[in-house]
N, C-alpha and C positions, 0 to 999 in steps of 0.2 A: 555404231556401223552405216556404212552408206548404202544408200539404197541399191547401188549398183552391186555389191555386194548378197545384198539381202533377198533382192527378187529372184534369183536361179537358185536358191535357198527354199523359197517360196513355191517353187512351181516343181520342188522336189516333194513337197508336201511337210516342212519343217513348219509347225504352229507356230513356236517362241519366234522366228525369222518374219513371219506373215504380221505377230503382235508388233515387235521392233517397227517394221514396217508404216505399220499404220500411224505406230509412234508419231515415227517421221513425217510421216508427206499427207498425213486427213488434213491438217490446216491449210497446206495448198490448195488441196482436192478441194476440199470444203468452199475454199474463197475462191477460184477459180469455177464452181458451178456454181458459185452465189453472182458471180458477176455477172453468168451468162443468162441466168436464170431469174433473178432480182426478187427472188421467194425464197426465204430462210426454210421454210417447212419443205418444199419441196427441192432446196439445196440439197438438204440432211437426207432425202429417201433417194435422189440420184448418187449420194455419199455413198451410201452404203452400197448401191447397186454397184457402184465402179468396185468397190474394196470385195465383192462379192465376186465380181467379172476377173477382178484382179487374181485372186485365191484359184479360181479355173483355169485363167490364161496365163500364170507368168512363165510356167515351162515355156510358151512362146515366146520370151521375150529373148532379145538377138543383141548383144551388148554392141555386135560390129558396127550396129545401125542407128547407134546413136545409147543415150545413156538411161539410165533406167528410171528418173524422174521425169525427161520426155517423154519416156513410153507412158509412164502410169499420167502423166499429166493429157498427153493425147487421147489415151482411155476416158478420162473423166470430160475433157470439152466435149468429145465425141458423143458422150452420152449424154451430154447437159444440151445440144444441138437438137440430138434426136427425142429429149423431151421436148424442146420449143417446139419442131414441128409437129408431135403427136397433138400438142394443145391446139395449136394450129388449125391442126387438122379437122381436128374434133368440133372446135368452136364452127369452123364453117361448115361441116357437115348438120349442126344444130341450127345454124342460119338459113341453110337451107330447107333443113326439114320445117322449119318456122315458116318461111316464107311460103311455102305451098300454101299453108292452111291461115295466112293472112292476105286480107283483104287490101288495098290501098287506098285511105284516102286520098283526095282530091290536093288538100293542103301537101301529104307527105309526096305526091308527084311532084308539083311546083317547087318542094323544096330537092328532091332531087335532080330537077333539071336544072336550077338553081347552080347545086353543087358538082353537078356535072360541067357544067359550063363553067366554072369557077377553077374546075379541075385542069380544063381545056386549057383557059388563058394562064395558068401557071405552066404548064407544059410550054406554050409556046411564049412565054417569056423565059423560061431555062433553055429554049434551044438560042437563046440569042445572048449566050453568056460563052465565053468561052472554055473548051474542052477543061481544062484544069479547075475553073470555077464551076463550070456545070458538077463535074465528079467530084470535088469536095462538100457543094451543097448537099448534094442529092445524098452522099456519105453521112454527112452530119444528120443532116433534117430528116431523111426519111430513112435511115437504114440506123442512125443513133449511136455513131462511132463520135470517139471525143476529137478533136482536134489533132492531137497526138497520132492518136491511134487511123486518123485520116491521113496524115503525114507518112504514117508508118505505110500503109496500104497503097499510094502512091507512088512509092519512094523517091518522095521530096524532102527538103526542110520543114521543119515547125514552122518557120518565118513565111516561108512562101506558102505553105498554106493559109495561113492565119491573114495574110494578105488578099489573096485572091478571093478567101471569105467575104472578107471585108467589102472588096470591089464585086464580087460577086452579088452579094446582099445590096451594097448601093444601088445595082442595074435593076436587079428585082423589085425592089423599091418604088424605082420610079418607073418601071413598066407596069406592073402593077397599079401603081397611082393611076396611069394614065388609062386602067380599065373601069375606075372607077365612077 
């Protein structure tokens, strides 16, 4: 049976429909979550959370607004992104707490100044790129998107992204080489 038929049945409390839905979509849900989290153990946890959420919220599914599969995968993606944000916020809290108790050695200060100067130089070099080059490089290298994903996000052909990336990286290399 298709997810579009099963989800409304799950919304009415049908346990068998829930089991069938699980068998039908659990691989896709886990795959999506794993792609976002890149950690199998956390992906399993989030997948379980997604299915608990589906059991609770299935009655809210509205087939006029999209397919059941899209609805399920949207829940999975949101939950995975929430986990990433939660982990980032936790890590930042720990770093702030640790920095309060940590005295910075002179070498660390010098290293941090050098890192800040390098970061500023990279920022200036990025400003020398065209808008499409800069956006492509930023999405690929700072946000971790593949070239195909960059093309989709920027609504341009994949070949255009590859060309802009190559040209942009060549210009960055030349600019940063001047900094050395």
